[in-house]
Structures are given as structure tokens and as C-alpha cells.
VOBA-1610 file (N, C-alpha, C; in pm, whole numbers, padded with zeros to 5 digits, always signed):
BEGIN
Met-00518-07789-02494Met-00641-07713-02500Met-00690-07682-02361Gly-00685-07787-02276Gly-00734-07763-02139Gly-00653-07660-02065Ser-00517-07670-02080Ser-00433-07573-02009Ser-00451-07433-02063Glu-00466-07427-02197Glu-00488-07295-02258Glu-00620-07232-02210Thr-00716-07321-02199Thr-00849-07270-02153Thr-00840-07217-02012Lys-00774-07294-01928Lys-00758-07248-01789Lys-00677-07120-01781Ser-00572-07117-01867Ser-00488-06995-01866Ser-00567-06875-01914Ser-00646-06900-02018Ser-00729-06788-02069Ser-00828-06741-01964Ala-00883-06835-01892Ala-00980-06798-01788Ala-00915-06714-01679Arg-00788-06759-01641Arg-00720-06680-01537Arg-00692-06538-01585Gln-00649-06526-01712Gln-00618-06393-01768Gln-00743-06303-01772Arg-00858-06367-01807Arg-00983-06286-01811Arg-01019-06237-01672Arg-00997-06329-01571Arg-01030-06286-01434Arg-00941-06171-01390Lys-00810-06178-01428Lys-00716-06071-01392Lys-00756-05940-01459Ser-00795-05959-01591Ser-00834-05839-01667Ser-00958-05774-01605Asp-01054-05862-01565Asp-01177-05807-01503Asp-01145-05735-01372Lys-01054-05800-01294Lys-01017-05735-01167Lys-00950-05602-01191Ser-00862-05601-01294Ser-00790-05476-01327Ser-00888-05368-01368Asn-00985-05412-01455Asn-01086-05314-01500Asn-01170-05263-01383Asn-01205-05357-01297Asn-01286-05315-01179Asn-01207-05218-01091Ser-01077-05247-01075Ser-00993-05158-00993Ser-00985-05019-01054Glu-00967-05020-01187Glu-00959-04890-01256Glu-01091-04813-01242Gln-01202-04888-01255Gln-01333-04822-01242Gln-01352-04767-01100Asp-01305-04849-01000Asp-01317-04802-00860Asp-01235-04675-00839Val-01112-04676-00896Val-01026-04558-00881Val-01091-04436-00946Thr-01144-04462-01069Thr-01210-04351-01142Thr-01331-04299-01064Ala-01408-04392-01010Ala-01526-04353-00931Ala-01486-04273-00809Lys-01376-04318-00744Lys-01329-04245-00625Lys-01283-04105-00661Lys-01210-04101-00779Lys-01163-03969-00824Lys-01281-03877-00853Asp-01383-03936-00922Asp-01502-03855-00953Asp-01570-03808-00824Ala-01575-03899-00726Ala-01639-03863-00598Ala-01563-03751-00531Val-01428-03764-00536Val-01345-03659-00475Val-01366-03527-00544Thr-01365-03537-00681Thr-01382-03414-00761Thr-01517-03350-00732Asn-01622-03435-00734Asn-01756-03382-00705Asn-01764-03326-00564Gly-01697-03396-00473Gly-01696-03346-00334Gly-01629-03212-00323Asp-01516-03197-00397Asp-01445-03068-00396Asp-01533-02957-00452Glu-01602-02991-00564Glu-01687-02889-00626Glu-01802-02850-00534Asn-01862-02954-00472Asn-01972-02924-00379Asn-01923-02842-00262Ser-01803-02875-00215Ser-01745-02800-00103Ser-01722-02656-00143Lys-01669-02639-00267Lys-01644-02502-00316Lys-01775-02423-00324Gln-01879-02494-00378Gln-02009-02426-00390Gln-02062-02386-00253Arg-02044-02477-00155Arg-02091-02444-00019Arg-02013-02326+00037Arg-01880-02330+00010Arg-01799-02218+00061Arg-01837-02087-00009Gln-01875-02095-00137Gln-01914-01974-00210Gln-02050-01924-00163Lys-02141-02016-00132Lys-02276-01977-00090Lys-02275-01907+00044Lys-02192-01953+00134Lys-02190-01895+00268Lys-02154-01748+00269Pro-02045-01704+00200Pro-02014-01561+00196Pro-02123-01480+00128Thr-02185-01537+00021Thr-02293-01466-00049Thr-02410-01443+00046Ala-02445-01544+00122Ala-02555-01529+00218Ala-02521-01425+00323Arg-02395-01431+00371Arg-02353-01331+00471Arg-02355-01191+00413Leu-02313-01176+00285Leu-02310-01045+00220Leu-02451-00990+00203Thr-02544-01077+00162Thr-02683-01034+00146Thr-02742-00986+00278Ser-02717-01063+00384Ser-02765-01023+00518Ser-02705-00890+00560Tyr-02577-00870+00531Tyr-02510-00745+00567Tyr-02572-00628+00494Arg-02602-00647+00363Arg-02661-00539+00286Arg-02800-00501+00338Ile-02879-00602+00370Ile-03012-00576+00425Ile-03003-00498+00555Trp-02913-00543+00642Trp-02894-00477+00772Trp-02848-00332+00753Thr-02755-00309+00659Thr-02705-00173+00632Thr-02817-00082+00585Arg-02900-00135+00495Arg-03011-00054+00444Arg-03110-00019+00555Leu-03136-00115+00641Leu-03227-00088+00753Leu-03172+00023+00844Val-03042+00018+00868Val-02978+00121+00952Val-02989+00257+00886Ile-02965+00262+00754Ile-02973+00390+00682Ile-03115+00446+00686Val-03215+00360+00662Val-03356+00404+00667Val-03391+00458+00805Ala-03348+00386+00908Ala-03375+00429+01045Ala-03311+00564+01074Ala-03187+00582+01027Ala-03117+00709+01048Ala-03189+00825+00980Val-03237+00801+00856Val-03310+00905+00783Val-03437+00943+00856Leu-03509+00842+00907Leu-03634+00869+00980Leu-03608+00948+01108Ile-03500+00913+01177Ile-03466+00984+01301Ile-03431+01130+01271Ile-03351+01151+01166Ile-03313+01288+01128Ile-03436+01368+01089Ala-03525+01306+01012Ala-03648+01375+00970Ala-03733+01412+01090Tyr-03739+01322+01189Tyr-03819+01350+01309Tyr-03764+01466+01388Phe-03632+01470+01406Phe-03573+01573+01491Phe-03550+01705+01418Thr-03578+01710+01290Thr-03562+01837+01216Thr-03697+01886+01168Ser-03751+01825+01065Ser-03874+01875+01005Ser-03992+01871+01100Ser-04011+01764+01173Ser-04129+01751+01256Ser-04126+01843+01377Arg-04009+01885+01418Arg-04000+01971+01535Arg-04008+02120+01497Asp-04000+02150+01370Asp-04007+02289+01325Asp-04088+02290+01195Lys-04218+02271+01209Lys-04305+02251+01095Lys-04373+02383+01057Glu-04379+02410+00925Glu-04446+02531+00879Glu-04576+02497+00809Arg-04677+02576+00840Arg-04803+02565+00765Arg-04835+02704+00712Lys-04881+02710+00590Lys-04910+02838+00527Lys-05049+02883+00569Phe-05053+02986+00649Phe-05180+03040+00698Phe-05250+03119+00588Ala-05173+03198+00513Ala-05231+03276+00404Ala-05124+03303+00299Thr-05149+03263+00175Thr-05055+03289+00067Thr-05104+03407-00016Arg-05015+03466-00090Arg-05048+03587-00165Arg-05145+03558-00280Arg-05147+03435-00330Arg-05233+03401-00443Arg-05377+03377-00403Glu-05402+03363-00274Glu-05537+03338-00226Glu-05615+03468-00208Ser-05746+03457-00221Ser-05835+03567-00185Ser-05921+03515-00070Ile-05891+03561+00051Ile-05949+03503+00172Ile-06059+03592+00229Ile-06177+03536+00239Ile-06287+03611+00303Ile-06261+03619+00453Leu-06237+03505+00515Leu-06200+03501+00657Leu-06138+03366+00687Arg-06022+03368+00747Arg-05956+03245+00791Arg-05903+03267+00932Ala-05935+03177+01022Ala-05900+03197+01163Ala-05831+03075+01222Gln-05752+03101+01324Gln-05691+02996+01406Gln-05716+03033+01552Asn-05772+02941+01628Asn-05790+02963+01771Asn-05671+02907+01847Val-05629+02979+01950Val-05522+02932+02038Val-05563+02960+02182Asp-05504+02889+02274Asp-05535+02911+02415Asp-05477+03045+02460Cys-05557+03124+02531Cys-05508+03251+02585Cys-05395+03224+02685Ser-05293+03305+02682Ser-05188+03292+02783Ser-05246+03336+02918Pro-05204+03276+03027Pro-05258+03312+03160Pro-05242+03460+03192Glu-05128+03518+03155Glu-05102+03659+03185Glu-05199+03750+03109Tyr-05219+03719+02983Tyr-05310+03799+02900Tyr-05453+03790+02954Leu-05496+03669+02983Leu-05632+03648+03032Leu-05654+03715+03166Ser-05554+03709+03252Ser-05566+03772+03383Ser-05577+03924+03371Glu-05497+03982+03281Glu-05496+04128+03267Glu-05622+04180+03198Ile-05666+04112+03093Ile-05781+04161+03017Ile-05913+04134+03090Ser-05911+04044+03187Ser-06032+04013+03263Ser-06081+04131+03345Glu-05997+04232+03362Glu-06039+04354+03431Glu-06141+04433+03349Phe-06152+04400+03219Phe-06243+04472+03129Phe-06345+04371+03075Asn-06455+04355+03148Asn-06550+04247+03124Asn-06598+04236+02979Ser-06635+04347+02919Ser-06693+04344+02785Ser-06587+04334+02675Cys-06461+04317+02716Cys-06350+04315+02620Cys-06278+04180+02617Val-06325+04085+02697Val-06259+03954+02705Val-06301+03868+02586Pro-06207+03816+02509Pro-06243+03734+02392Pro-06303+03600+02432Asn-06394+03551+02349Asn-06447+03417+02376Asn-06338+03311+02360Lys-06247+03335+02266Lys-06127+03253+02247Lys-06017+03342+02193Cys-05895+03317+02237Cys-05783+03392+02179Cys-05749+03331+02043Gly-05673+03406+01964Gly-05636+03353+01834Gly-05595+03462+01738Arg-05612+03429+01608Arg-05573+03522+01502Arg-05661+03496+01380Phe-05676+03597+01296Phe-05748+03576+01170Phe-05692+03664+01061Val-05719+03623+00937Val-05674+03694+00817Val-05795+03717+00726Thr-05801+03835+00664Thr-05907+03861+00568Thr-05857+03954+00457Asp-05905+03925+00337Asp-05879+04013+00223Asp-06007+04087+00183Asn-06105+04084+00274Asn-06239+04131+00241Asn-06278+04260+00312Leu-06184+04323+00382Leu-06217+04444+00458Leu-06183+04573+00384Val-06066+04577+00325Val-06012+04700+00266Val-06027+04695+00114Thr-06085+04799+00059Thr-06102+04806-00086Thr-05971+04846-00153Glu-05961+04821-00282Glu-05841+04857-00356Glu-05815+05007-00355Pro-05918+05092-00377Pro-05895+05237-00370Pro-05845+05282-00232Glu-05900+05221-00125Glu-05855+05257+00010Glu-05709+05218+00030Ala-05673+05099-00013Ala-05534+05054+00001Ala-05440+05142-00081Asn-05483+05182-00200Asn-05400+05268-00285Asn-05375+05404-00221Leu-05478+05458-00156Leu-05462+05587-00089Leu-05359+05577+00023Leu-05361+05467+00097Leu-05268+05453+00211Leu-05125+05421+00166Ile-05108+05346+00060Ile-04970+05321+00014Ile-04910+05450-00042Asp-04992+05531-00107Asp-04942+05660-00156Asp-04905+05752-00039Leu-04989+05749+00065Leu-04961+05828+00185Leu-04831+05780+00250Ala-04814+05649+00260Ala-04694+05593+00323Ala-04568+05634+00249Lys-04569+05621+00117Lys-04450+05653+00038Lys-04418+05802+00045Lys-04521+05885+00039Lys-04499+06028+00043Lys-04447+06072+00180Gly-04512+06026+00286Gly-04473+06065+00421Gly-04331+06020+00455Leu-04299+05896+00423Leu-04166+05844+00456Leu-04056+05903+00369Ser-04093+05965+00259Ser-03992+06027+00173Ser-03927+06149+00239Phe-03990+06202+00345Phe-03935+06319+00415Phe-03834+06278+00523Gly-03816+06151+00541Gly-03718+06105+00641Gly-03661+05972+00598Gly-03645+05882+00694Gly-03593+05748+00664Gly-03481+05709+00758Gly-03492+05589+00813Gly-03387+05539+00900Gly-03268+05489+00820Thr-03157+05469+00887Thr-03034+05423+00820Thr-03015+05272+00833Gly-03100+05206+00911Gly-03079+05064+00939Gly-03180+04970+00880Gly-03247+05010+00772Gly-03340+04920+00706Gly-03484+04931+00750Val-03509+05000+00862Val-03645+05016+00913Val-03677+05164+00931Ser-03791+05205+00877Ser-03839+05342+00896Ser-03985+05337+00937Ile-04025+05427+01029Ile-04166+05431+01069Ile-04217+05574+01062Leu-04348+05583+01045Leu-04418+05711+01048Leu-04543+05693+01132Asp-04548+05763+01245Asp-04664+05759+01333Asp-04754+05877+01297Leu-04870+05849+01239Leu-04959+05956+01195Leu-05020+06033+01311His-05017+05978+01430His-05077+06044+01546His-04980+06143+01610Ser-04860+06096+01641Ser-04763+06183+01706Ser-04679+06261+01605Gly-04674+06213+01482Gly-04590+06277+01381Gly-04447+06225+01381Ala-04417+06127+01466Ala-04280+06073+01473Ala-04243+06007+01341Leu-04129+06049+01286Leu-04080+05999+01158Leu-03932+05963+01173Ser-03895+05843+01130Ser-03755+05801+01136Ser-03669+05894+01052Lys-03555+05932+01112Lys-03459+06016+01041Lys-03321+05978+01089Gly-03243+05912+01004Gly-03113+05863+01048Gly-03130+05760+01159Lys-03062+05782+01272Lys-03075+05691+01386Lys-03174+05742+01489Gly-03243+05852+01458Gly-03339+05908+01552Gly-03473+05937+01485Phe-03545+06036+01540Phe-03677+06071+01489Phe-03692+06223+01479Ile-03777+06263+01387Ile-03818+06402+01376Ile-03970+06405+01375Asn-04028+06524+01388Asn-04174+06539+01382Asn-04212+06588+01243Ile-04279+06504+01168Ile-04313+06539+01031Ile-04404+06660+01023Tyr-04483+06685+01128Tyr-04577+06796+01127Tyr-04508+06931+01147Thr-04379+06927+01179Thr-04303+07053+01193Thr-04224+07086+01067Leu-04227+06998+00967Leu-04151+07020+00844Leu-04234+07103+00745Pro-04187+07219+00707Pro-04262+07303+00611Pro-04286+07229+00479Glu-04187+07153+00434Glu-04201+07084+00305Glu-04302+06969+00310Ala-04337+06923+00432Ala-04431+06813+00445Ala-04574+06861+00469Lys-04593+06989+00472Lys-04726+07044+00500Lys-04827+06995+00395Gly-04937+06942+00443Gly-05042+06897+00353Gly-05025+06756+00299Phe-04920+06687+00340Phe-04901+06551+00288Phe-05015+06459+00333Leu-05072+06488+00451Leu-05181+06407+00505Leu-05313+06465+00453Asn-05351+06425+00332Asn-05468+06484+00268Asn-05599+06426+00321Glu-05708+06493+00291Glu-05839+06456+00343Glu-05883+06317+00298Asp-05854+06283+00173Asp-05896+06152+00122Asp-05826+06039+00196Ala-05697+06054+00221Ala-05622+05952+00293Ala-05670+05940+00437Leu-05698+06056+00500Leu-05747+06054+00638Leu-05882+05984+00647Lys-05967+06011+00550Lys-06100+05949+00549Lys-06087+05798+00532Ala-06001+05757+00439Ala-05979+05613+00416Ala-05926+05545+00542Tyr-05832+05611+00610Tyr-05775+05555+00732Tyr-05884+05536+00838Lys-05968+05634+00855Lys-06073+05628+00957Lys-06172+05516+00927Ile-06209+05503+00799Ile-06302+05396+00760Ile-06240+05259+00786Ile-06114+05242+00750Ile-06044+05114+00769Ile-06034+05081+00917Arg-05999+05180+00996Arg-05986+05157+01141Arg-06118+05108+01199Arg-06230+05167+01156Arg-06361+05126+01208Arg-06397+04985+01159Lys-06366+04953+01036Lys-06397+04819+00985Lys-06316+04712+01058Ile-06191+04743+01090Ile-06108+04646+01164Ile-06163+04627+01305Ala-06203+04735+01370Ala-06260+04726+01505Ala-06386+04639+01504Lys-06467+04656+01400Lys-06591+04575+01390Lys-06556+04428+01367Ala-06454+04401+01286Ala-06413+04263+01262Ala-06361+04198+01391Ile-06287+04274+01471Ile-06239+04223+01600Ile-06357+04190+01690Ser-06453+04281+01692Ser-06573+04260+01774Ser-06647+04133+01733Asp-06663+04113+01602Asp-06736+03997+01553Asp-06661+03867+01580Lys-06532+03866+01551Lys-06456+03742+01562Lys-06435+03699+01707Phe-06407+03793+01794Phe-06376+03758+01933Phe-06495+03777+02028Ala-06610+03810+01971Ala-06736+03822+02047Ala-06725+03921+02162Ile-06678+04042+02129Ile-06669+04148+02230Ile-06748+04270+02183Asp-06771+04363+02273Asp-06843+04486+02242Asp-06751+04579+02163Val-06792+04621+02044Val-06708+04707+01961Val-06679+04840+02030Asn-06768+04882+02120Asn-06747+05008+02192Asn-06653+04993+02311Ala-06607+04869+02333Ala-06518+04843+02448Ala-06371+04846+02408Ile-06342+04863+02280Ile-06202+04871+02236Ile-06175+05009+02178Tyr-06052+05057+02201Tyr-06015+05193+02162Tyr-05882+05190+02087Leu-05870+05277+01990Leu-05744+05295+01920Leu-05639+05336+02022Thr-05519+05281+02010Thr-05415+05315+02107Thr-05280+05338+02039His-05187+05392+02113His-05054+05425+02063His-04959+05307+02091Pro-04866+05276+01999Pro-04846+05340+01870Pro-04925+05273+01757Thr-04973+05355+01667Thr-05033+05309+01543Thr-04952+05376+01433Phe-04890+05296+01345Phe-04789+05356+01257Phe-04773+05281+01125Ile-04712+05349+01030Ile-04674+05290+00902Ile-04527+05249+00911Ser-04496+05132+00857Ser-04356+05086+00858Ser-04308+05060+00715Arg-04181+05089+00695Arg-04114+05058+00568Arg-03988+04979+00601Ile-03972+04863+00539Ile-03858+04777+00568Ile-03790+04739+00437Asp-03656+04755+00435Asp-03579+04709+00320Asp-03464+04622+00369Asn-03368+04593+00283Asn-03261+04499+00321Asn-03132+04567+00365Glu-03141+04694+00405Glu-03022+04761+00459Glu-02981+04697+00592Thr-02853+04700+00621Thr-02801+04640+00745Thr-02848+04719+00866Ala-02892+04648+00970Ala-02939+04712+01093Ala-02826+04792+01157Lys-02858+04913+01202Lys-02759+05000+01268Lys-02778+05006+01419Thr-02902+04988+01465Thr-02931+04989+01608Thr-03017+04868+01641Val-03035+04843+01770Val-03117+04731+01813Val-03262+04748+01768His-03307+04872+01750His-03444+04898+01706His-03466+04859+01560Asp-03358+04842+01487Asp-03369+04801+01346Asp-03382+04650+01331Glu-03363+04577+01438Glu-03364+04430+01432Glu-03507+04378+01453Tyr-03588+04400+01354Tyr-03731+04369+01360Tyr-03761+04219+01354Trp-03663+04137+01317Trp-03687+03995+01288Trp-03689+03906+01411His-03661+03961+01530His-03659+03878+01650His-03801+03843+01696Pro-03824+03718+01742Pro-03956+03682+01795Pro-03990+03771+01915His-04116+03813+01922His-04157+03900+02032His-04307+03887+02056Ile-04349+03942+02170Ile-04490+03943+02210Ile-04532+04089+02221Asp-04637+04128+02151Asp-04677+04268+02147Asp-04709+04325+02285Lys-04774+04245+02368Lys-04815+04294+02501Lys-04694+04326+02587Glu-04583+04257+02563Glu-04462+04286+02640Glu-04391+04410+02586Thr-04405+04434+02456Thr-04342+04552+02395Thr-04426+04677+02419Tyr-04556+04664+02406Tyr-04650+04775+02426Tyr-04757+04731+02525Ser-04746+04774+02646Ser-04835+04725+02753Ser-04981+04759+02730Ser-05009+04863+02651Ser-05148+04904+02629Ser-05220+04813+02530Phe-05148+04737+02451Phe-05209+04655+02345Phe-05295+04541+02403His-05412+04522+02343His-05491+04403+02369His-05524+04329+02239Tyr-05542+04405+02132Tyr-05566+04348+02000Tyr-05479+04422+01899Thr-05406+04346+01818Thr-05316+04403+01719Thr-05369+04372+01578Ser-05365+04472+01491Ser-05400+04446+01352Ser-05290+04501+01261Leu-05272+04433+01148Leu-05173+04474+01048Leu-05242+04485+00913Leu-05223+04598+00848Leu-05272+04617+00712Leu-05151+04618+00619Tyr-05146+04522+00527Tyr-05033+04513+00434Tyr-05061+04602+00313Leu-04961+04679+00274Leu-04980+04779+00169Leu-04914+04743+00037Asn-04830+04640+00035Asn-04779+04589-00093Asn-04756+04439-00083Glu-04703+04377-00188Glu-04713+04232-00204Glu-04580+04158-00201Phe-04582+04052-00125Phe-04472+03954-00119Phe-04447+03894-00258His-04322+03878-00293His-04276+03822-00421His-04282+03922-00536Arg-04374+04016-00531Arg-04383+04113-00639Arg-04305+04239-00605Asp-04323+04290-00483Asp-04258+04414-00441Asp-04137+04391-00352Phe-04129+04274-00293Phe-04017+04243-00202Phe-04006+04093-00183Glu-03889+04049-00135Glu-03866+03910-00098Glu-03838+03903+00052Gly-03873+03789+00112Gly-03865+03781+00258Gly-03984+03856+00314Gly-03974+03896+00442Gly-04077+03982+00498Gly-04210+03917+00529Arg-04215+03783+00528Arg-04340+03718+00568Arg-04361+03733+00719Phe-04488+03732+00760Phe-04522+03740+00902Phe-04540+03597+00952Ile-04471+03564+01063Ile-04470+03426+01112Ile-04519+03418+01256Phe-04625+03342+01280Phe-04666+03308+01416Phe-04588+03184+01461Ile-04547+03183+01587Ile-04466+03073+01640Ile-04544+03005+01752Asp-04590+02884+01725Asp-04667+02808+01824Asp-04581+02697+01880Glu-04547+02707+02007Glu-04460+02609+02072Glu-04543+02511+02154Asn-04524+02383+02128Asn-04590+02278+02204Asn-04489+02216+02299Lys-04494+02255+02425Lys-04394+02210+02521Lys-04409+02062+02553Ala-04528+02007+02534Ala-04551+01867+02567Ala-04462+01774+02485Asp-04449+01803+02355Asp-04364+01718+02271Asp-04246+01794+02212Asn-04221+01913+02265Asn-04105+01994+02224Asn-04104+02019+02074Arg-04220+02052+02019Arg-04230+02081+01877Arg-04280+02224+01855Thr-04243+02281+01742Thr-04283+02418+01708Thr-04351+02418+01572Thr-04464+02488+01564Thr-04533+02505+01437Thr-04529+02652+01398Leu-04488+02679+01276Leu-04480+02815+01224Leu-04596+02837+01128Ser-04677+02940+01152Ser-04788+02974+01064Ser-04753+03102+00989Ser-04739+03093+00858Ser-04688+03206+00780Ser-04800+03281+00706Ile-04785+03413+00703Ile-04874+03499+00626Ile-04791+03572+00520Glu-04830+03559+00395Glu-04764+03630+00287Glu-04840+03761+00262Pro-04775+03874+00281Pro-04844+04002+00262Pro-04893+04024+00118Lys-05006+04089+00106Lys-05055+04137-00022Lys-05133+04265+00004Arg-05140+04352-00094Arg-05203+04483-00075Arg-05349+04468-00031Gly-05382+04534+00080Gly-05519+04531+00131Gly-05549+04418+00227Arg-05456+04323+00245Arg-05478+04213+00338Arg-05466+04261+00482Val-05554+04212+00569Val-05551+04249+00710Val-05535+04122+00794Ser-05444+04126+00889Ser-05433+04019+00988Ser-05452+04078+01126Val-05520+04003+01212Val-05555+04051+01347Val-05526+03939+01446Phe-05479+03975+01565Phe-05454+03874+01667Phe-05458+03934+01806Thr-05491+03849+01903Thr-05482+03891+02043Thr-05335+03915+02075Ser-05307+04015+02159Ser-05170+04066+02173Ser-05085+03998+02279Gly-05137+03889+02339Gly-05063+03823+02446Gly-04961+03722+02397Ala-04905+03647+02494Ala-04799+03550+02464Ala-04847+03434+02378Glu-04977+03418+02366Glu-05032+03313+02279Glu-05002+03340+02131Asn-04961+03463+02101Asn-04930+03498+01962Asn-04788+03552+01948Leu-04693+03471+01994Leu-04552+03500+01969Leu-04530+03503+01817His-04454+03600+01769His-04438+03613+01623His-04311+03688+01587His-04280+03688+01460His-04171+03770+01409His-04193+03793+01260Ile-04113+03884+01203Ile-04114+03911+01060Ile-03984+03858+01002Glu-03993+03785+00894Glu-03871+03740+00829Glu-03793+03859+00774Lys-03661+03844+00766Lys-03579+03951+00709Lys-03617+03977+00564Val-03630+04103+00530Val-03651+04142+00391Val-03517+04132+00319Thr-03513+04055+00213Thr-03388+04032+00142Thr-03376+04112+00013Gln-03489+04162-00034Gln-03489+04238-00159Gln-03615+04323-00165Gly-03605+04443-00224Gly-03721+04529-00238Gly-03757+04601-00108Thr-03879+04655-00102Thr-03925+04733+00013Thr-04065+04689+00053Arg-04082+04664+00180Arg-04209+04616+00236Arg-04278+04730+00311Tyr-04406+04754+00281Tyr-04485+04856+00350Tyr-04603+04790+00422Ala-04625+04834+00545Ala-04739+04783+00622Ala-04782+04890+00723Met-04901+04871+00778Met-04952+04965+00878Met-05001+04887+00999Thr-04954+04923+01116Thr-04997+04862+01242Thr-05106+04949+01303Ile-05221+04888+01329Ile-05333+04960+01393Ile-05369+04881+01519Ser-05345+04939+01633Ser-05357+04867+01760Ser-05474+04918+01843Phe-05527+04825+01927Phe-05645+04856+02008Phe-05622+04815+02153Thr-05683+04892+02242Thr-05675+04864+02385Thr-05814+04854+02444Cys-05823+04785+02556Cys-05949+04778+02629Cys-05954+04883+02740Asn-05839+04945+02762Asn-05827+05043+02871Asn-05846+05184+02816Arg-05955+05249+02856Arg-05988+05382+02805Arg-05876+05483+02833Glu-05799+05460+02938Glu-05691+05554+02973Glu-05585+05563+02864Tyr-05572+05459+02783Tyr-05470+05458+02678Tyr-05528+05487+02539Ala-05653+05531+02535Ala-05717+05559+02407Ala-05661+05685+02344Ile-05653+05686+02210Ile-05611+05805+02135Ile-05712+05830+02024Ala-05718+05957+01981Ala-05805+05991+01867Ala-05732+05957+01739Asp-05809+05927+01632Asp-05740+05902+01507Asp-05699+06035+01445Pro-05608+06034+01350Pro-05554+06159+01294Pro-05660+06251+01235Ala-05765+06194+01178Ala-05871+06277+01120Ala-05938+06362+01227Glu-05964+06302+01341Glu-06027+06376+01452Glu-05929+06478+01508Gln-05800+06443+01515Gln-05700+06539+01563Gln-05690+06660+01472Lys-05697+06636+01343Lys-05685+06745+01248Lys-05805+06839+01257Gln-05924+06780+01274Gln-06043+06861+01289Gln-06037+06944+01416Ala-05985+06886+01522Ala-05972+06958+01650Ala-05875+07074+01636Glu-05766+07055+01560Glu-05668+07162+01540Glu-05728+07279+01461Lys-05816+07249+01364Lys-05879+07354+01286Lys-05968+07442+01371Lys-06034+07380+01468Lys-06123+07455+01556Lys-06042+07545+01651
//
């Protein structure tokens, strides 16, 4: 019994040691397994973190690129609508600094110097019947000629009418006799006086100090291909450089953007050299609308290409220099009768 008991005790101790060893091995294996899994998780987390950081950085770069592109495109060539065709404008004005050359030249005529240079638009000067008379006159007069390059003009004072690549005198055409009727002449004279008064009021000058000057003309523009340099009306220009007698320019629109033609908007170009940016102020023509501006470099402008239909307008120009004054056609006609 005693030996059996001792033997049994030794066997139990061996069994316990064996079990403990097995448990230790199992625990070590579990630790290794858990360690491997934790290591895998750490290895998986690191690439995910790096990928997230990469995506954030990429998005920031894309946003920055978009902002830079927007700055160097849209912000440097910004358009503001000065007058749209759907508006009915009593008076809308923009003041700009007079160019040194314009101010120096016009200063020779004390009562003609504007308080501020600029431009204005109004739909409140010309009545519908007056505008209708002039558009009818324009269409009838220009029907006796017409340029080949998309631009035709009719000067009611000199009689110059576009014909092919040159000009003819409409007043020498037997078939055109009487096209300039009394009602149209009367309407033209009234409009010219109302525009002169508006210039006087807006720029604070003496209405008797400005005179009608040459050229004052009707223009017709369509989408025909330009044939000569004179047909390329869309280039930016300064009126004072083109016509030295001009001090104040006015435009009377005789038909409507979007309804009668596409393109053909009038665009003022304001360049800010300090930040190298340009602002475009657009005017959409409509029948009876008048725009007026000082004729110096402060009002650089152009007309957009007409892409469809036909655009009619009338340029009525004024000078401060009496030497360049002309009579309006109504007065010329009366003088001829005498």
C-alpha cells in the first residue's frame, strides 16, 4: 500500500507537470498567434493611415490648382452687365478717370470740360415713334447700297453710302430721291438735341459748348466675312484716336439684341494695370436705347462680332471745337431749298 501510494503520488506529479507543460506550450502558441495577428493589424493600419494622408494631400493640391486657375482666368477678365435688353433704364452711369491726353486736349475749351469722365445709358430719351422713324430710314437708305464685308454705313450729312468695297453718294441717286423724308429729319433733329442736353446734364458742361461733328452715321452689321480692314469693326479702339474731332460719343440703338441679331453687344474695356486685371462692361442693344461716353482713352471699347441677323445703330458725335461743327441734315436740306 505504501509503495503504491508513493508511486501514485509520483505519477500524479508527472501528470501535473505534463499538463502544466502543455498549458505553457498552448499559452505560448496563443501568445505567438495573438502577436502575429496584432502585428498584421499594425501592418494593415499603417498603409491605411498613409493612404488617407495621401488622399487628403491630393485633394488639397487639386483645390489649390482650381483656385489658381480661377484666379488667372475669370478674375483677370471679369464681365459686368452694364445694361441688359430686358431692363428699362432711366439713367445708369459709370465714372472713370479721364485719360491724361483727353483731359489735356479738352482743357482748351473751358466750358466743355467734364466734371468727371465716364459713360451712361438711358432708355428714357427716345420715344418709340422716333425710334421707328429712324429704323425705317436706316433700312430704306441702306437698301440703295451695301458693303460686301458685313458692314455698311450711311452718313446722312455727306451722303456717303457703302457700296461694294467703296462708297457712293446717296444724294446723287435718282432712285433714292426723297428717301430722307421730313418726319425722319424732324425726329433726328429732336433726338440730337435731347442727347446734347443729356450730355450737358451728366457731365456738367454748357450745352451750347458742344457741336455736332463728322462723322455722324447709321451702321448696319451682319455676319458676312470681312473683306477689308474697314470691315473689322470688332477690334478694341478709342474714338478720339480714330476721329480727332470727337469729344463726346453717343450711340442710338435701332433694334434689339437676341431678337433681331446675336452677338453685337457693345463692350467697354477697363484695364487695371495695378493688378493686371480687366473688367468688361457690356451693353445689350435695344430699340431706342442711347449710350454716351467721353471719347478719350478712358473709354476703350469694341463691338462683339454679329453672328446672326442684322444690327442697326446710329452714331451721333459731338465736339467742343467749333471749327469741326457741322449742321444737321434738316438744316442742310432747308439751306438747299433756299
